[in-house]
C-alpha positions as CSV (number, residue, x, y, z in Angstrom):
1,M,227.5,27.0,124.2
2,R,228.2,27.4,127.8
3,E,226.8,25.1,130.5
4,G,224.7,27.9,132.0
5,D,222.9,28.6,128.7
6,E,222.0,24.9,128.4
7,V,220.5,24.8,131.9
8,Q,218.5,28.0,131.0
9,D,217.2,26.4,127.8
10,D,216.2,23.3,129.7
11,C,214.3,25.4,132.3
12,G,212.5,27.3,129.5
13,S,211.5,24.2,127.7
14,R,210.2,22.7,131.0
15,E,208.1,25.8,131.6
16,E,206.7,25.6,128.1
17,W,205.7,22.0,128.6
18,T,204.2,22.8,132.0
19,L,202.2,25.7,130.6
20,L,201.0,23.5,127.7
21,F,200.0,20.7,130.1
22,W,197.9,23.0,132.4
23,T,196.3,24.7,129.4
24,S,195.3,21.4,127.9
25,L,194.0,20.3,131.3
26,A,192.0,23.5,131.7
27,V,190.3,22.8,128.3
28,I,189.9,19.1,128.4
29,V,188.5,18.7,132.0
30,P,185.5,21.1,131.5
31,V,184.7,19.4,128.2
32,I,184.8,15.9,129.9
33,I,182.6,17.2,132.8
34,T,180.2,18.8,130.3
35,L,179.9,15.6,128.3
36,W,179.5,13.5,131.5
37,C,176.7,15.8,132.8
38,S,175.0,15.7,129.4
39,A,175.1,11.9,129.4
40,Q,173.7,11.8,133.0
41,R,171.0,14.3,132.1
42,S,170.0,12.3,129.1
43,K,170.0,9.0,131.1
44,R,167.9,10.7,133.9
45,K,165.5,12.0,131.3
46,T,165.0,8.5,129.8
47,H,164.4,7.0,133.3
48,M,162.0,9.8,134.1
49,K,160.1,9.3,130.9
50,D,159.8,5.6,131.5
51,F,158.7,6.2,135.1
52,F,156.0,8.8,134.0
53,R,154.7,6.4,131.4
54,K,154.1,3.6,134.0
55,S,152.7,5.9,136.7
56,K,149.0,6.3,137.3
57,H,149.6,10.0,137.9
58,G,149.8,12.6,135.1
59,W,153.3,13.7,136.1
60,H,155.0,16.7,134.4
61,Y,158.6,17.6,135.3
62,T,159.5,21.3,135.7
63,D,162.4,23.4,136.8
64,L,160.2,26.4,137.5
65,F,156.8,26.5,139.3
66,N,154.6,29.6,138.7
67,K,154.0,30.1,142.4
68,P,155.6,28.9,145.7
69,T,155.1,25.2,145.8
70,Y,155.8,22.6,148.5
71,C,156.4,18.9,148.3
72,C,153.4,16.8,149.4
73,V,155.7,14.2,150.9
74,C,158.4,16.0,152.8
75,S,156.6,19.4,153.0
76,Q,159.8,21.3,151.8
77,H,159.8,24.0,149.2
78,I,160.4,22.5,145.8
79,L,163.2,23.9,143.6
80,H,162.7,21.4,140.8
81,G,160.3,18.5,140.7
82,A,157.1,17.3,139.2
83,F,153.3,17.9,139.5
84,C,150.3,15.8,138.5
85,D,148.0,17.8,136.3
86,C,145.0,15.5,137.3
87,C,145.0,15.7,141.1
88,G,147.5,18.5,141.7
89,V,150.0,16.5,143.8
90,C,153.5,18.0,143.8
91,A,156.8,16.4,144.7
92,D,160.4,17.2,144.5
93,E,162.7,14.9,142.5
94,H,163.9,12.9,145.5
95,C,160.3,12.2,146.8
96,L,158.8,11.6,143.4
97,R,158.7,7.8,143.5
98,R,157.5,7.8,147.1
99,A,154.7,10.2,146.2
100,D,153.7,8.0,143.3
101,R,153.5,5.1,145.6
102,I,151.6,6.5,148.6
103,L,149.5,9.3,147.1
104,T,146.6,8.2,144.8
105,C,145.5,10.1,141.8
106,K,141.9,10.9,140.6
107,E,140.0,7.7,140.0
108,I,138.3,7.8,136.7
109,M,136.0,4.9,137.8
110,A,135.0,4.1,141.3
111,P,131.9,3.1,143.3
112,C,130.1,5.7,145.4
113,S,129.4,5.3,149.1
114,P,126.5,3.0,150.3
115,G,124.2,6.0,150.6
116,G,124.7,6.9,147.0
117,A,126.8,10.0,147.7
118,M,130.3,10.8,146.6
119,K,133.0,11.5,149.1
120,H,135.5,14.3,148.8
121,R,139.0,13.5,147.6
122,W,141.3,15.8,149.5
123,V,144.9,16.7,148.6
124,R,146.9,18.7,151.1
125,G,148.8,21.9,150.2
126,N,149.4,24.1,147.1
127,V,145.8,25.3,147.0
128,P,144.9,27.7,144.2
129,L,145.4,31.4,144.9
130,A,142.4,33.4,146.1
131,S,140.6,30.3,147.3
132,Y,138.4,30.4,150.4
133,C,137.6,27.9,153.2
134,A,134.3,26.1,152.8
135,V,133.9,26.3,156.7
136,C,135.1,29.7,157.9
137,K,135.0,31.5,154.5
138,Q,138.5,32.9,155.1
139,Q,141.3,32.8,152.5
140,C,143.3,29.5,152.2
141,G,146.9,28.9,151.4
142,T,148.3,32.1,152.9
143,Q,151.0,30.5,155.0
144,P,154.5,29.9,153.6
145,K,154.3,26.1,154.1
146,L,152.4,23.0,153.0
147,C,148.9,23.7,154.4
148,D,145.2,23.4,153.9
149,F,143.2,20.9,151.7
150,R,141.6,21.0,148.3
151,C,139.1,18.5,146.8
152,V,140.2,17.4,143.4
153,W,136.6,17.0,142.2
154,C,134.6,20.0,143.5
155,Q,137.6,22.2,144.0
156,S,136.5,23.1,147.6
157,T,139.2,24.2,149.9
158,V,139.4,23.9,153.7
159,H,141.9,25.1,156.4
160,D,143.8,22.5,158.4
161,D,142.1,23.7,161.5
162,C,138.7,23.7,159.9
163,M,138.8,20.2,158.6
164,D,137.5,18.7,161.9
165,S,134.6,21.2,161.8
166,L,133.5,20.0,158.3
167,P,130.1,18.3,158.7
168,A,130.2,14.5,158.5
169,A,127.2,14.6,156.1
170,D,129.1,16.9,153.7
171,H,129.5,15.1,150.4
172,C,131.2,16.1,147.1
173,E,128.7,17.5,144.6
174,L,131.4,18.0,141.9
175,G,131.3,21.8,142.3
176,E,130.3,24.4,139.8
177,F,130.8,22.2,136.7
178,H,128.9,19.1,138.0
179,N,126.8,19.2,134.8
180,L,129.9,18.8,132.6
181,I,131.8,16.2,134.7
182,I,131.4,12.4,134.2
183,P,131.3,11.1,137.8
184,P,133.5,8.1,138.6
185,H,130.5,6.2,139.9
186,Y,128.7,6.6,136.5
187,L,131.4,4.8,134.7
188,Y,131.6,2.2,137.5
189,R,127.9,1.4,137.0
190,V,128.2,1.3,133.2
191,N,131.0,-1.2,133.6
192,K,128.7,-3.4,135.7
193,L,125.8,-3.4,133.3
194,R,125.0,-6.7,131.7
195,R,123.1,-5.2,128.9
196,R,124.5,-2.0,127.5
197,H,121.6,-0.1,125.9
198,P,120.8,3.6,125.6
199,E,117.8,3.2,127.9
200,E,120.1,1.9,130.6
201,Y,122.4,4.9,130.3
202,S,119.5,7.2,130.6
203,K,118.5,5.5,133.9
204,L,122.0,5.8,135.2
205,A,122.1,9.5,134.2
206,A,119.3,10.2,136.7
207,S,121.9,9.9,139.5
208,C,123.9,12.7,137.9
209,G,121.1,15.2,138.2
210,S,118.9,17.0,135.7
211,G,120.6,19.0,133.0
212,W,123.6,16.7,132.9
213,T,125.4,17.3,129.6
214,P,129.0,15.9,130.0
215,V,131.7,17.5,127.8
216,L,134.5,15.7,126.1
217,V,137.7,17.8,125.4
218,L,139.6,17.0,122.3
219,A,142.8,19.1,121.9
220,N,145.4,19.3,119.1
221,T,148.7,20.1,120.8
222,R,150.2,21.2,117.5
223,S,147.7,23.9,116.7
224,G,148.5,27.6,116.8
225,N,150.5,28.7,119.8
226,N,151.1,25.1,121.0
227,M,148.9,25.8,124.0
228,G,147.1,22.4,123.7
229,E,149.3,20.5,126.2
230,A,148.9,23.2,128.9
231,L,145.1,23.3,128.3
232,L,144.9,19.5,128.6
233,G,146.3,19.7,132.1
234,E,143.9,22.4,133.2
235,F,140.9,20.5,131.9
236,R,142.1,17.3,133.6
237,S,142.3,19.1,136.9
238,I,138.6,20.2,136.7
239,L,137.0,17.3,134.8
240,N,137.3,13.6,134.9
241,P,140.6,12.8,133.2
242,V,138.8,10.2,131.0
243,Q,137.0,13.1,129.3
244,V,140.2,14.8,128.1
245,F,141.9,13.5,124.9
246,D,145.2,14.5,123.2
247,L,144.6,14.1,119.5
248,S,148.3,13.5,118.9
249,E,147.9,10.2,120.8
250,L,144.3,9.2,120.1
251,T,142.4,9.9,116.9
252,P,138.9,11.5,117.1
253,P,137.0,8.4,116.0
254,K,138.4,6.5,119.0
255,A,137.9,9.4,121.4
256,L,134.3,9.8,120.4
257,Q,133.5,6.1,121.2
258,L,133.1,7.4,124.8
259,C,129.9,9.0,123.5
260,T,128.4,5.6,123.1
261,L,128.6,5.0,126.9
262,L,126.7,8.1,127.7
263,P,123.0,9.0,127.4
264,P,122.0,9.8,123.7
265,G,121.8,13.4,122.9
266,S,123.5,14.6,126.1
267,V,127.2,14.8,125.1
268,Q,129.1,18.0,124.1
269,V,132.5,18.0,122.5
270,L,134.9,20.9,123.0
271,V,137.5,21.0,120.1
272,C,140.7,22.8,121.0
273,G,142.4,23.6,117.7
274,G,142.1,25.3,114.4
275,D,139.8,24.8,111.4
276,G,141.6,21.6,110.3
277,T,141.2,20.0,113.7
278,V,137.5,21.0,113.8
279,G,137.0,19.5,110.4
280,W,138.8,16.3,111.5
281,V,136.4,15.9,114.5
282,L,133.3,16.7,112.4
283,D,134.4,14.0,109.9
284,A,134.7,11.5,112.8
285,I,131.2,12.5,113.9
286,D,129.9,11.9,110.4
287,S,131.5,8.4,110.4
288,M,129.3,7.6,113.5
289,K,126.3,7.7,111.2
290,L,127.9,5.0,109.0
291,K,128.2,2.9,112.1
292,G,124.5,3.3,113.1
293,Q,125.4,5.6,116.0
294,D,123.3,8.6,115.0
295,Q,121.6,8.9,118.4
296,F,125.0,9.3,120.2
297,M,126.3,12.1,118.0
298,P,127.5,15.0,120.2
299,R,127.1,18.8,119.9
300,V,130.4,20.6,119.1
301,T,131.9,23.7,120.6
302,I,135.2,25.3,119.7
303,L,138.2,26.8,121.5
304,P,140.2,28.4,118.7
305,L,143.9,27.6,118.9
306,G,144.6,27.6,115.2
307,T,146.1,30.2,112.9
308,G,143.0,31.3,111.0
309,N,140.1,30.0,113.0
310,D,137.6,31.1,110.4
311,L,134.9,28.6,111.4
312,S,135.2,29.4,115.1
313,N,134.9,33.1,114.4
314,T,131.9,32.6,112.2
315,L,130.1,30.6,115.0
316,G,130.9,33.2,117.6
317,W,133.6,31.4,119.5
318,G,136.2,34.0,118.7
319,A,139.1,34.5,116.2
320,G,141.8,33.1,118.5
321,Y,142.5,32.0,122.0
322,A,145.8,32.9,123.8
323,G,144.9,32.2,127.4
324,E,143.2,35.6,128.0
325,I,140.4,33.9,129.8
326,P,140.7,31.1,132.4
327,V,139.6,27.6,131.6
328,E,136.8,27.9,134.1
329,Q,135.3,30.7,132.0
330,V,135.5,28.6,128.9
331,L,133.4,25.9,130.7
332,R,130.9,28.6,131.8
333,N,130.6,29.7,128.2
334,I,129.8,26.1,127.2
335,L,127.1,25.9,129.8
336,D,125.5,29.2,128.5
337,A,125.9,28.4,124.8
338,E,122.9,28.0,122.5
339,V,122.6,25.2,120.0
340,V,122.6,26.2,116.3
341,K,122.6,24.0,113.2
342,M,125.5,24.2,110.7
343,D,125.4,23.2,107.0
344,R,128.1,20.9,105.7
345,W,128.6,19.9,102.1
346,K,130.2,17.0,100.3
347,V,132.6,17.8,97.4
348,Q,133.3,15.0,94.9
349,V,136.6,15.2,93.0
350,A,136.9,12.9,89.9
351,S,139.6,12.5,87.3
352,K,138.3,13.3,83.9
353,G,138.6,10.4,81.4
354,L,139.8,7.9,84.1
355,Y,136.5,6.2,84.7
356,F,138.1,3.3,86.5
357,R,139.4,5.6,89.3
358,K,136.9,6.0,92.2
359,P,136.0,9.7,92.8
360,K,137.3,11.2,96.1
361,V,134.6,12.6,98.4
362,L,135.6,15.5,100.7
363,S,133.7,17.3,103.4
364,M,133.3,21.1,103.2
365,N,132.6,23.2,106.4
366,N,132.6,26.9,105.5
367,Y,134.6,27.0,102.3
368,F,136.3,24.8,99.7
369,S,139.5,26.0,98.1
370,V,141.3,25.0,94.8
371,G,144.4,26.7,93.6
372,P,147.2,28.8,95.1
373,D,145.6,29.2,98.5
374,A,144.9,25.5,98.8
375,L,148.5,24.7,97.7
376,M,149.8,27.2,100.3
377,A,147.7,25.5,103.0
378,L,149.0,22.1,101.9
379,N,152.6,23.2,102.0
380,F,152.2,24.7,105.4
381,H,150.6,21.4,106.7
382,T,153.4,19.3,105.2
383,H,156.1,21.5,106.7
384,R,154.4,21.5,110.2
385,E,154.2,17.7,110.1
386,K,157.9,17.5,109.5
387,T,159.0,20.0,112.1
388,P,156.2,20.7,114.6
389,S,158.5,22.3,117.1
390,F,159.2,25.2,114.7
391,F,155.5,26.2,114.6
392,S,155.3,27.6,118.2
393,S,153.2,30.8,117.6
394,R,150.6,32.3,115.4
395,I,153.1,34.9,114.2
396,I,155.5,32.3,112.9
397,N,152.6,30.4,111.3
398,K,151.4,33.5,109.5
399,T,154.9,34.3,108.4
400,V,155.3,30.8,106.9
401,Y,152.0,31.2,105.1
402,F,153.2,34.6,103.7
403,L,156.5,33.0,102.5
404,Y,154.6,30.2,100.7
405,G,152.3,32.7,99.2
406,T,155.2,34.8,97.9
407,K,156.9,31.7,96.5
408,D,153.7,30.8,94.6
409,C,153.5,34.3,93.1
410,L,157.0,33.8,91.7
411,V,156.9,30.1,90.7
412,Q,153.2,30.0,89.7
413,E,152.7,26.3,90.1
414,C,148.9,26.7,89.6
415,K,149.3,28.6,86.3
416,D,146.5,27.8,83.8
417,L,144.6,25.8,86.4
418,D,141.3,27.0,85.0
419,K,142.1,25.0,81.8
420,R,142.8,21.8,83.7
421,I,139.8,21.6,86.0
422,E,136.1,21.8,85.5
423,V,133.6,22.8,88.2
424,Q,130.0,21.3,87.9
């Protein structure tokens, strides 16, 4: 082999190694950057979650606001940041901790002014669309910047320029839904009572006006279209946050204990969920009887978020809710609703021949099922408990019901059930 050929082979080999090096670099570097970004995102998410848990605000992080939104700290347009679903304060990611420190949220319990009136609690900017100034009656929030004010309790809006023209004697009357809101001063006075007795609560209720029927919102975030979480935020923005409960964090018996701090016979409960959630709440109300709290038992209304919603449809609250009407209209429907009595039955299930086993007692609202349809509902419930994120819409839920029903037609697990059970 000649010397020129050896030099040519060396150059070719060097070019191959150079190409292999740059190819490997082009593959490895993006992978490393992606892994690093993923680790940083996970770390940031953990810090954010810990920060939100300790905060007095009800922060929710988002990358997309549904309307032009401005930071309440730096007044700049927000690309990605967080908003408080209780008071409506918005902040970008860099101003979030400062906003949490300098901007206070809705106070669930606070004294009123010396004259007995409640002051407005104003938050600047990001007022709702189609809102009008309480002074000049012109539309608010029309300028492309952080402007105008909104009261987090009565939802009144005022222009920046009209704020000085607002009468000094103007006090917050809690707005359209004052009969449904638990005022902060009521809970403050209850907390100061030396003797907590229903008669004392009735005396305090006089300061809330005649016709005061506070509503407690109990929402199941896993029901139906998984709308519960969004609804919780909308109700917190209108009502006192202490009135709104997430049933994935607090069980109905514990949530209903708030009824014992309110005047007997005045409380209403709005259950946001399906038939199972309504039955869960009704069972908790029944348990109040066992504790001797009959006088505090509330009236129940339903916002149907479940898959079937048979009970809601029977009582006239509709066959399903998908956000077609605003939350404000839901509250108006509660104010206009009539009270009707509903029958509930007890079903006792006992094992034949096993006298030492205590019979199981179940509650029945509108129907009691034994057999294939009950097995199908049980399988659906078990599957949803294991993977709640999969059940994100009513269509998926009904599809799962159909699959379990088809499976039972083939497997026939309930075959000869009539020979194994006896109905009395």
